[in-house]
C-alpha positions in Angstrom: -16.5 10.3 -10.9 -18.7 13.3 -10.5 -19.6 14.9 -7.2 -23.2 13.7 -7.6 -21.9 10.1 -7.8 -19.8 10.7 -4.7 -22.9 12.0 -2.8 -24.8 8.9 -3.8 -22.0 6.9 -2.2 -20.9 5.3 -5.4 -17.4 3.9 -5.0 -14.5 5.2 -7.1 -13.0 2.6 -9.4 -11.0 2.6 -12.6 -14.2 2.4 -14.7 -15.8 5.6 -13.4 -12.7 7.7 -12.5 -11.6 10.7 -14.5 -8.0 11.0 -15.8 -6.9 13.1 -12.9 -8.5 10.7 -10.4 -6.7 7.8 -12.1 -3.4 9.7 -11.7 -4.1 10.2 -8.0 -5.1 6.5 -7.6 -1.8 5.3 -9.2 0.2 7.7 -7.1 -1.5 6.6 -3.9 -1.0 2.9 -4.9 2.7 3.5 -5.5 3.1 5.2 -2.2 1.3 2.3 -0.4 3.6 -0.2 -2.1 6.6 1.8 -1.0 5.4 1.9 2.6 4.6 -1.9 2.6 8.0 -2.7 1.2 9.7 -0.7 3.9 7.6 -2.5 6.6 8.5 -5.9 5.0 12.2 -5.0 5.0 12.0 -4.0 8.7 10.2 -7.2 9.6 12.6 -9.3 7.5 15.6 -7.7 9.3 14.0 -8.5 12.7 13.3 -12.1 11.7 16.9 -12.5 10.4 18.2 -11.1 13.7 16.0 -13.5 15.7 17.1 -16.5 13.7 20.7 -15.5 14.2 20.1 -15.2 17.9 18.5 -18.6 18.0 21.4 -20.2 16.1 23.9 -18.7 18.6 21.8 -19.8 21.6 22.0 -23.5 20.8 
């Protein structure tokens, strides 16, 4: 994507990105997946703990 396309508010996607922009997009996607997996693991641990507490309560 050129600066002119950016100024015209064209969205960056895989079809108009340069090779360097694609590398950045992949890196950003991988980091987002990593963060989401960490959040999911934390929430799963909290859910497991809550389930265990409910089992012990009854």
